[in-house]
C-alpha positions in Angstrom: 0.0 0.0 0.0 1.4 3.4 -1.0 2.3 5.8 1.8 1.1 9.3 1.4 0.6 12.4 3.5 -2.8 14.1 3.2 -2.5 17.9 3.2 -3.8 19.7 6.3 -7.5 20.3 5.4 -7.4 23.8 6.6 -5.0 24.8 3.8 -7.3 23.3 1.1 -10.4 25.2 2.3 -9.2 28.2 4.3 -11.2 31.2 5.4 -8.4 33.5 4.2 -5.3 33.3 2.0 -2.8 30.7 3.1 0.0 32.6 4.8 3.6 31.9 3.9 6.8 33.2 5.5 9.7 33.1 3.0 13.0 33.6 4.9 15.9 34.6 2.8 15.7 35.9 -0.8 19.2 35.2 -2.2 19.9 32.5 -4.8 17.1 30.2 -3.9 14.7 32.6 -2.2 14.5 35.0 -5.0 13.6 32.2 -7.4 11.2 30.7 -4.9 9.3 34.0 -4.6 8.5 34.0 -8.3 7.4 30.3 -8.1 5.1 31.2 -5.2 3.6 34.0 -7.2 2.8 31.6 -10.1 1.4 29.1 -7.6 -0.8 31.9 -6.1 -2.2 32.9 -9.5 -3.0 29.3 -10.4 -4.7 28.6 -7.0 -6.9 31.6 -7.3 -7.8 30.6 -10.8 -9.0 27.3 -9.4 -11.2 29.0 -6.8 -8.8 28.9 -3.9 -8.1 32.1 -1.9 -4.4 31.9 -2.8 -1.3 32.9 -0.8 -0.1 35.8 1.2 3.7 35.9 1.4 5.9 37.8 3.8 9.5 37.9 2.7 12.3 38.4 5.2 15.8 39.5 4.3 18.1 42.2 5.8 20.7 42.2 3.0 21.2 44.6 0.1 21.7 43.8 -3.6 25.4 43.7 -4.7 27.0 43.3 -8.0 27.7 39.6 -7.4 23.9 39.0 -7.0 23.1 40.2 -10.6 22.8 37.3 -12.9 22.7 34.4 -10.5 19.9 35.8 -8.4 16.9 37.7 -9.8 18.3 41.2 -9.5 19.3 43.7 -12.2 22.0 46.5 -12.1 19.2 48.9 -11.3 18.6 47.1 -8.0 22.1 47.7 -6.6 22.0 49.0 -3.1 18.3 48.2 -2.5 17.1 45.9 0.2 16.6 42.5 -1.4 13.2 41.8 0.2 11.7 45.2 -0.6 13.1 45.1 -4.1 11.6 41.7 -5.0 8.3 42.1 -3.3 7.7 45.5 -4.9 8.4 44.0 -8.3 6.2 40.9 -7.7 3.3 43.1 -6.4 3.5 45.3 -9.4 3.7 42.4 -11.9 0.9 40.2 -10.4 -1.2 42.9 -8.6 -0.5 41.4 -5.1 -0.2 43.0 -1.7 2.6 40.8 -0.3 4.8 42.1 2.4 8.5 42.7 2.7 10.4 42.9 6.0 13.9 44.3 5.5 15.2 42.5 8.5 16.1 39.0 9.7 13.2 36.7 10.9 12.9 36.9 14.7 14.1 33.3 15.2 14.6 33.7 19.0 11.8 31.7 20.5 11.2 34.6 23.0 10.9 37.1 20.1 9.0 35.0 17.6 5.5 35.7 18.7 2.4 34.1 17.2 1.9 37.1 14.9 5.2 36.3 13.3 4.0 32.8 12.4 2.5 31.6 9.1 0.8 28.5 7.9 3.8 27.5 5.8 7.4 28.6 6.6 10.0 28.3 3.9 13.7 28.8 4.7 16.4 29.6 2.1 19.2 30.6 4.5 22.9 29.9 4.5 23.6 28.9 8.1 22.8 26.2 10.6 22.0 28.3 13.6 19.0 29.9 11.9 17.5 26.5 11.3 17.9 25.3 14.8 16.5 28.6 16.3 13.6 28.6 13.9 12.6 25.0 14.9 12.7 26.0 18.5 10.4 28.9 17.7 8.0 26.8 15.6 7.6 23.9 18.0 7.2 26.4 20.9 3.9 27.7 19.4 1.1 26.6 21.7 -1.7 24.6 20.0 -5.1 26.3 19.7 -8.5 24.9 19.2 -9.2 26.7 16.0 -6.6 27.3 13.2 -6.1 30.7 11.7 -3.5 32.6 9.6 -1.0 32.4 12.4 -1.2 28.6 12.8 2.1 26.9 11.6 1.5 23.6 9.8 4.5 23.0 7.5 8.2 24.0 7.3 10.0 23.6 4.0 13.7 24.0 4.0 16.2 24.5 1.1 19.9 23.8 1.2 22.6 23.4 -1.4 26.2 23.2 -2.2 27.8 24.2 -5.5 26.0 21.6 -7.7 23.8 19.6 -5.3 21.1 20.4 -2.8 18.0 19.2 -1.1 14.4 20.2 -0.2 12.7 18.9 2.9 9.1 19.6 4.0 8.0 18.6 7.5 5.0 19.0 9.7 5.2 21.5 12.6 2.5 19.8 14.7 3.3 16.2 15.9 0.5 14.9 13.7 -1.7 16.3 10.9 -5.2 14.7 11.0 -5.5 12.2 8.2 -8.6 10.8 6.6 -9.3 7.1 6.5 -8.2 5.5 3.3 -8.5 2.0 1.9 -6.2 2.9 -1.0 -3.3 4.6 0.8 -1.4 4.3 4.1 -1.8 7.8 5.6 1.2 9.3 7.3 0.3 12.0 9.8 3.8 13.3 10.5 6.7 14.3 8.2 10.2 14.9 9.6 11.5 18.4 9.5 15.1 18.9 8.3 16.5 19.3 11.8 15.3 15.9 12.6 16.9 14.4 9.5 20.3 16.1 9.8 22.2 16.4 13.1 22.9 20.1 12.6 24.1 20.4 16.2 27.1 18.5 15.1 27.8 20.6 12.0 30.2 23.5 12.2 28.4 26.6 11.0 30.7 28.6 8.8 29.3 31.7 7.2 31.1 32.2 3.9 30.2 35.9 3.8 29.2 37.9 0.7 30.9 37.3 -2.6 32.8 40.2 -4.3 32.0 39.1 -7.8 29.7 36.9 -9.9 32.7 34.6 -10.7 33.4 34.1 -7.0 29.7 33.5 -6.3 29.5 30.9 -9.0 32.5 29.1 -7.5 30.3 28.4 -4.5 26.9 27.9 -6.1 26.4 27.0 -9.8 24.2 29.1 -12.0 21.1 26.9 -12.1 21.2 25.0 -8.8 19.0 27.5 -7.0 16.3 27.9 -9.7 16.1 24.1 -10.2 15.7 23.5 -6.5 13.0 26.2 -6.2 11.0 24.7 -9.1 11.2 21.2 -7.7 10.3 22.3 -4.2 7.3 24.4 -5.3 6.1 21.4 -7.3 5.7 19.5 -4.0 3.6 22.4 -2.7 1.6 22.5 -5.9 0.7 18.8 -5.6 -0.2 19.2 -2.0 -2.7 21.9 -2.9 -3.9 20.4 -6.2 -4.2 16.8 -5.2 -4.6 17.2 -1.4 -1.7 14.8 -0.7 2.0 14.1 -1.5 4.0 10.9 -1.8 7.2 12.9 -1.2 8.5 14.9 1.7 11.5 16.2 -0.2 14.2 15.4 -2.7 18.0 15.4 -3.3 19.3 17.0 -6.5 22.7 16.5 -8.1 23.3 18.6 -11.2 26.7 16.9 -11.8 24.9 13.6 -12.5 21.6 15.2 -13.5 19.8 13.0 -10.9 16.8 13.7 -8.6 16.3 11.3 -5.8 12.9 11.6 -4.0 12.5 11.4 -0.2 9.4 9.2 0.2 6.8 9.8 2.8 
């Protein structure tokens, strides 16, 4: 019997737009924002309320970002989050929000109003992931879900030519319908439960001084490919109400994608 995870029913029939916190808008995050905008348009076309995205990033656009990330020379010196959200809102007619600051990952600072139904991380360091998970799992359960109730955390990570996407459930269990066709899995492991990040030495590589230097760390299409594949998992969760995959591993050297099965 095939194992699947049925999407939290609240996200399929919400009373409002599904809220998304997108943390980081560099190589992967800038690509992911565009993918989410396309997903939003499609969902609304199918009668769903769509998405409301809040983008967090304290960094400014530099010359090394132009080309590999979705920025142009005209964007130099602008805050990344404000630049991208302004462009997306103008293009798609949205009212998404930009926060030109880091996400308040300290569990004492990350109050419920900072939470979203789906959190997506596209950050470079280990500590931010560990702190975020403490904040997410520290949110007290309430009887009725709303736009501040966290359900899923999707994380992106990559090296120069390889990377992974992992989506996990924030609550211990997401209620699953009875099924004679599938084995329903109520809990998906978040990335911090799959990788022992507490044993990984967190080294911040710092900003690149040129596009050539940036490409020596992350290849040209690794970020956009990961963003497309990750957003496809979200699309299937909304479109079909379930997923067989809780993530994937990508290797552009071998041109292989290996799924992480539920």
